[in-house]
ROBALUM-835983 format. One record per residue (C-alpha): residue number from 0; chain; x, y, z. Coordinates in nm, 3 decimals, m for minus. Each point is the difference from the previous one (the first is absolute). Layout:
+-----+--------+---------+---------+---------+
| num | chaine |      xx |      yy |      zz |
+-----+--------+---------+---------+---------+
| NUM |      A |       X |       Y |       Z |
...
+-----+--------+---------+---------+---------+
//
This chain:
+-----+--------+---------+---------+---------+
| num | chaine |      xx |      yy |      zz |
+-----+--------+---------+---------+---------+
|   0 |      A |  m2.267 |  m7.175 |   9.195 |
|   1 |      A |  m0.314 |   0.172 |   0.036 |
|   2 |      A |  m0.118 |   0.000 |  m0.389 |
|   3 |      A |   0.218 |  m0.278 |  m0.167 |
|   4 |      A |  m0.205 |  m0.043 |  m0.344 |
|   5 |      A |  m0.059 |  m0.363 |  m0.046 |
|   6 |      A |   0.080 |  m0.180 |  m0.308 |
|   7 |      A |  m0.229 |   0.121 |  m0.322 |
|   8 |      A |  m0.150 |  m0.352 |  m0.043 |
|   9 |      A |  m0.178 |   0.070 |   0.283 |
|  10 |      A |  m0.107 |   0.359 |   0.011 |
|  11 |      A |  m0.278 |   0.191 |  m0.073 |
|  12 |      A |   0.019 |   0.371 |  m0.187 |
|  13 |      A |  m0.007 |   0.130 |   0.304 |
|  14 |      A |   0.308 |  m0.212 |   0.095 |
|  15 |      A |  m0.201 |  m0.226 |   0.223 |
|  16 |      A |  m0.035 |  m0.353 |  m0.007 |
|  17 |      A |  m0.254 |  m0.163 |  m0.170 |
|  18 |      A |  m0.077 |  m0.370 |   0.140 |
|  19 |      A |   0.077 |   0.107 |   0.375 |
|  20 |      A |   0.025 |  m0.455 |   0.077 |
|  21 |      A |   0.313 |   0.018 |  m0.189 |
|  22 |      A |   0.181 |   0.233 |   0.173 |
|  23 |      A |  m0.001 |  m0.284 |   0.299 |
|  24 |      A |  m0.311 |   0.226 |   0.219 |
|  25 |      A |  m0.206 |  m0.275 |   0.087 |
|  26 |      A |  m0.118 |  m0.021 |   0.347 |
|  27 |      A |   0.283 |   0.267 |   0.091 |
|  28 |      A |  m0.143 |   0.183 |   0.286 |
|  29 |      A |   0.039 |   0.439 |  m0.044 |
|  30 |      A |   0.094 |   0.150 |   0.300 |
|  31 |      A |  m0.248 |   0.236 |   0.152 |
|  32 |      A |   0.122 |   0.344 |   0.171 |
|  33 |      A |   0.116 |  m0.085 |   0.325 |
|  34 |      A |   0.094 |  m0.342 |  m0.044 |
|  35 |      A |   0.388 |  m0.137 |   0.056 |
|  36 |      A |   0.114 |  m0.179 |  m0.252 |
|  37 |      A |   0.019 |  m0.307 |   0.241 |
|  38 |      A |  m0.373 |   0.020 |   0.096 |
|  39 |      A |  m0.161 |  m0.021 |  m0.361 |
|  40 |      A |   0.047 |  m0.413 |   0.054 |
|  41 |      A |  m0.164 |  m0.026 |   0.314 |
|  42 |      A |  m0.291 |   0.203 |  m0.128 |
|  43 |      A |  m0.071 |  m0.282 |  m0.277 |
|  44 |      A |  m0.188 |  m0.288 |   0.199 |
|  45 |      A |  m0.401 |   0.106 |  m0.023 |
|  46 |      A |  m0.117 |   0.031 |   0.395 |
|  47 |      A |  m0.222 |  m0.152 |   0.204 |
|  48 |      A |  m0.382 |   0.127 |  m0.096 |
|  49 |      A |  m0.109 |   0.226 |   0.244 |
|  50 |      A |  m0.348 |   0.089 |   0.122 |
|  51 |      A |  m0.157 |   0.311 |  m0.064 |
|  52 |      A |  m0.094 |   0.040 |   0.349 |
|  53 |      A |   0.365 |  m0.046 |   0.093 |
|  54 |      A |   0.096 |   0.317 |  m0.273 |
|  55 |      A |  m0.256 |   0.201 |   0.109 |
|  56 |      A |   0.129 |  m0.014 |   0.401 |
|  57 |      A |   0.344 |   0.072 |  m0.144 |
|  58 |      A |  m0.068 |   0.269 |  m0.186 |
|  59 |      A |  m0.249 |   0.117 |   0.297 |
|  60 |      A |   0.316 |  m0.037 |   0.281 |
|  61 |      A |   0.279 |   0.189 |  m0.281 |
|  62 |      A |  m0.188 |   0.255 |  m0.057 |
|  63 |      A |  m0.129 |   0.102 |   0.339 |
|  64 |      A |   0.457 |  m0.018 |   0.008 |
|  65 |      A |   0.014 |   0.213 |  m0.267 |
|  66 |      A |  m0.287 |   0.281 |   0.071 |
|  67 |      A |   0.179 |   0.031 |   0.403 |
|  68 |      A |   0.380 |   0.007 |  m0.157 |
|  69 |      A |   0.169 |   0.337 |   0.087 |
|  70 |      A |   0.016 |   0.224 |  m0.323 |
|  71 |      A |   0.358 |  m0.044 |  m0.101 |
|  72 |      A |   0.021 |  m0.364 |   0.024 |
|  73 |      A |  m0.379 |   0.007 |  m0.217 |
|  74 |      A |   0.155 |   0.210 |  m0.252 |
|  75 |      A |   0.327 |  m0.167 |   0.007 |
|  76 |      A |  m0.158 |  m0.397 |  m0.126 |
|  77 |      A |  m0.293 |   0.197 |  m0.203 |
|  78 |      A |   0.317 |   0.144 |  m0.259 |
|  79 |      A |   0.094 |  m0.361 |   0.013 |
|  80 |      A |  m0.368 |  m0.052 |  m0.187 |
|  81 |      A |   0.048 |   0.320 |  m0.205 |
|  82 |      A |   0.276 |   0.214 |  m0.054 |
|  83 |      A |  m0.169 |   0.323 |  m0.015 |
|  84 |      A |   0.015 |   0.199 |   0.297 |
|  85 |      A |  m0.303 |   0.226 |  m0.046 |
|  86 |      A |  m0.183 |  m0.346 |  m0.048 |
|  87 |      A |   0.175 |  m0.164 |   0.317 |
|  88 |      A |  m0.124 |   0.359 |   0.247 |
|  89 |      A |  m0.326 |  m0.022 |  m0.103 |
|  90 |      A |  m0.069 |  m0.404 |   0.057 |
|  91 |      A |   0.146 |   0.104 |   0.374 |
|  92 |      A |  m0.158 |   0.273 |   0.025 |
|  93 |      A |  m0.333 |  m0.175 |  m0.030 |
|  94 |      A |  m0.025 |  m0.228 |   0.234 |
|  95 |      A |  m0.121 |  m0.197 |   0.142 |
|  96 |      A |  m0.150 |  m0.163 |  m0.252 |
|  97 |      A |  m0.356 |  m0.243 |   0.111 |
|  98 |      A |   0.060 |  m0.266 |  m0.266 |
|  99 |      A |   0.242 |  m0.167 |  m0.248 |
| 100 |      A |  m0.218 |   0.138 |  m0.304 |
| 101 |      A |  m0.033 |   0.359 |   0.143 |
| 102 |      A |   0.434 |  m0.019 |  m0.003 |
| 103 |      A |   0.015 |  m0.143 |  m0.339 |
| 104 |      A |  m0.241 |   0.268 |  m0.138 |
| 105 |      A |   0.163 |   0.266 |   0.192 |
| 106 |      A |   0.331 |  m0.125 |  m0.185 |
| 107 |      A |  m0.165 |   0.015 |  m0.333 |
| 108 |      A |  m0.134 |   0.364 |   0.053 |
| 109 |      A |   0.371 |   0.117 |   0.150 |
| 110 |      A |   0.144 |  m0.214 |  m0.307 |
| 111 |      A |  m0.219 |   0.213 |  m0.275 |
| 112 |      A |   0.067 |   0.343 |   0.156 |
| 113 |      A |   0.319 |   0.030 |  m0.065 |
| 114 |      A |   0.193 |   0.200 |  m0.207 |
| 115 |      A |   0.272 |  m0.133 |  m0.284 |
| 116 |      A |   0.285 |   0.092 |   0.244 |
| 117 |      A |  m0.110 |  m0.179 |   0.237 |
| 118 |      A |  m0.085 |  m0.303 |  m0.175 |
| 119 |      A |   0.391 |   0.044 |  m0.121 |
| 120 |      A |   0.082 |   0.028 |   0.374 |
| 121 |      A |  m0.162 |  m0.341 |   0.021 |
| 122 |      A |   0.141 |  m0.217 |  m0.273 |
| 123 |      A |   0.324 |   0.154 |   0.078 |
| 124 |      A |  m0.057 |  m0.209 |   0.321 |
| 125 |      A |  m0.028 |  m0.341 |  m0.183 |
| 126 |      A |   0.191 |  m0.234 |  m0.150 |
| 127 |      A |  m0.058 |  m0.178 |  m0.340 |
| 128 |      A |  m0.093 |  m0.364 |   0.047 |
| 129 |      A |   0.303 |  m0.303 |   0.008 |
| 130 |      A |   0.054 |  m0.319 |  m0.035 |
| 131 |      A |   0.182 |  m0.243 |   0.258 |
| 132 |      A |   0.381 |   0.052 |  m0.002 |
| 133 |      A |  m0.033 |  m0.412 |  m0.074 |
| 134 |      A |  m0.222 |   0.028 |  m0.305 |
| 135 |      A |   0.167 |  m0.033 |  m0.367 |
| 136 |      A |   0.240 |   0.266 |  m0.096 |
| 137 |      A |  m0.246 |   0.011 |  m0.347 |
| 138 |      A |  m0.339 |   0.078 |   0.233 |
| 139 |      A |   0.243 |   0.274 |   0.161 |
| 140 |      A |   0.144 |   0.144 |  m0.352 |
| 141 |      A |  m0.388 |   0.044 |  m0.097 |
| 142 |      A |  m0.160 |   0.138 |   0.282 |
| 143 |      A |   0.265 |   0.249 |  m0.020 |
| 144 |      A |  m0.045 |   0.107 |  m0.356 |
| 145 |      A |  m0.348 |   0.025 |   0.049 |
| 146 |      A |   0.059 |   0.231 |   0.307 |
| 147 |      A |   0.253 |   0.195 |  m0.173 |
| 148 |      A |  m0.212 |   0.050 |  m0.365 |
| 149 |      A |  m0.328 |   0.116 |   0.263 |
| 150 |      A |   0.252 |   0.258 |   0.186 |
| 151 |      A |   0.136 |   0.150 |  m0.312 |
| 152 |      A |  m0.309 |   0.097 |  m0.122 |
| 153 |      A |  m0.163 |   0.107 |   0.278 |
| 154 |      A |   0.231 |   0.111 |   0.262 |
| 155 |      A |  m0.132 |  m0.251 |   0.302 |
| 156 |      A |   0.046 |  m0.307 |   0.116 |
| 157 |      A |  m0.252 |  m0.250 |  m0.100 |
| 158 |      A |  m0.292 |  m0.081 |   0.292 |
| 159 |      A |  m0.242 |  m0.280 |  m0.094 |
| 160 |      A |  m0.285 |  m0.151 |   0.314 |
| 161 |      A |   0.041 |  m0.386 |  m0.043 |
| 162 |      A |  m0.227 |  m0.062 |   0.283 |
| 163 |      A |  m0.236 |  m0.314 |  m0.090 |
| 164 |      A |   0.238 |  m0.164 |  m0.209 |
| 165 |      A |   0.204 |  m0.317 |   0.063 |
| 166 |      A |   0.459 |   0.053 |   0.061 |
| 167 |      A |   0.027 |  m0.233 |  m0.381 |
| 168 |      A |  m0.182 |   0.281 |  m0.193 |
| 169 |      A |   0.164 |   0.321 |   0.154 |
| 170 |      A |   0.277 |   0.061 |  m0.238 |
| 171 |      A |  m0.220 |  m0.113 |  m0.334 |
| 172 |      A |  m0.216 |   0.292 |   0.119 |
| 173 |      A |   0.223 |   0.209 |   0.084 |
| 174 |      A |   0.204 |  m0.008 |  m0.331 |
| 175 |      A |  m0.351 |   0.007 |  m0.169 |
| 176 |      A |  m0.161 |   0.291 |   0.183 |
| 177 |      A |   0.327 |   0.233 |  m0.128 |
| 178 |      A |   0.000 |  m0.121 |  m0.332 |
| 179 |      A |  m0.418 |   0.112 |  m0.029 |
| 180 |      A |   0.076 |   0.311 |   0.212 |
| 181 |      A |   0.343 |   0.123 |  m0.232 |
| 182 |      A |  m0.274 |   0.072 |  m0.235 |
| 183 |      A |  m0.149 |   0.251 |   0.190 |
| 184 |      A |  m0.037 |   0.405 |  m0.037 |
| 185 |      A |   0.198 |   0.141 |   0.328 |
| 186 |      A |  m0.311 |   0.096 |   0.127 |
| 187 |      A |  m0.235 |  m0.296 |  m0.018 |
| 188 |      A |   0.325 |  m0.187 |   0.170 |
| 189 |      A |  m0.016 |   0.236 |   0.324 |
| 190 |      A |  m0.347 |  m0.038 |   0.038 |
| 191 |      A |   0.082 |  m0.373 |  m0.067 |
| 192 |      A |   0.283 |   0.027 |   0.253 |
| 193 |      A |  m0.153 |   0.192 |   0.295 |
| 194 |      A |  m0.318 |  m0.249 |  m0.049 |
| 195 |      A |   0.250 |  m0.291 |   0.071 |
| 196 |      A |   0.154 |   0.189 |   0.309 |
| 197 |      A |  m0.337 |   0.040 |   0.141 |
| 198 |      A |  m0.058 |  m0.409 |  m0.027 |
| 199 |      A |   0.373 |  m0.048 |   0.179 |
| 200 |      A |  m0.120 |   0.171 |   0.232 |
| 201 |      A |  m0.303 |  m0.145 |   0.070 |
| 202 |      A |   0.177 |  m0.351 |   0.056 |
| 203 |      A |   0.262 |   0.128 |   0.200 |
| 204 |      A |  m0.208 |   0.112 |   0.188 |
| 205 |      A |  m0.238 |  m0.243 |   0.082 |
| 206 |      A |   0.363 |  m0.180 |   0.052 |
| 207 |      A |   0.061 |   0.240 |   0.237 |
| 208 |      A |  m0.315 |  m0.052 |   0.214 |
| 209 |      A |   0.059 |  m0.353 |   0.033 |
| 210 |      A |   0.305 |   0.030 |   0.101 |
| 211 |      A |  m0.052 |   0.181 |   0.307 |
| 212 |      A |  m0.301 |  m0.201 |   0.049 |
| 213 |      A |   0.159 |  m0.343 |   0.009 |
| 214 |      A |   0.316 |   0.115 |   0.219 |
| 215 |      A |   0.011 |  m0.191 |   0.345 |
| 216 |      A |   0.100 |   0.345 |   0.161 |
| 217 |      A |   0.039 |   0.353 |  m0.044 |
| 218 |      A |   0.086 |   0.021 |  m0.409 |
| 219 |      A |   0.261 |   0.186 |  m0.098 |
| 220 |      A |  m0.080 |   0.200 |  m0.272 |
| 221 |      A |   0.338 |   0.217 |  m0.122 |
| 222 |      A |   0.207 |  m0.201 |  m0.176 |
| 223 |      A |  m0.280 |  m0.245 |  m0.114 |
| 224 |      A |  m0.007 |  m0.117 |  m0.396 |
| 225 |      A |  m0.306 |   0.065 |  m0.133 |
| 226 |      A |  m0.127 |  m0.164 |  m0.330 |
+-----+--------+---------+---------+---------+
//
């Protein structure tokens, strides 16, 4: 089913729908990396507001646990944040981190120092944003066609950081971004992809530290979805 074309009347020259709402995608959440299909709907409700002090305490506890993990445990979880072994090894080796800001700064610095081969390794561990299985068929076809067009041009999966956007906007944002980025030359897209990967890593690290700090008992890092 991957790459199935849409009807001519609804396609742009690049083969992507001109009007996202016509595909029945309004309000359909995109499933991100590490989210099982049945979990997509459970994340829709808006959580109760959490105070800044509560978040800070959770981050402090989570960072403490992260700093104290065995090396193999830390590497396993870091690879879920960014699939480059060079990046994960560097991040694990530089522990302990004094605060979350230092951890995020180290993540950015390590990401900027990666070679094209390291980025390619991390991209190979990514999966394209997908929809909940109950989404309209037209929405699945539109998203698959968009991803197929992108991968055919650039040879790797499309990645984008959607932090800060409500789930109802995710699908339209992904399709609009793919349409724009298909016009990039390979060097321009390579640089933008690396930046999106660094942004994804930051968000996943924040989630990681938050989850570790909120766990009532010993946090089981291995196998925990991040991001």
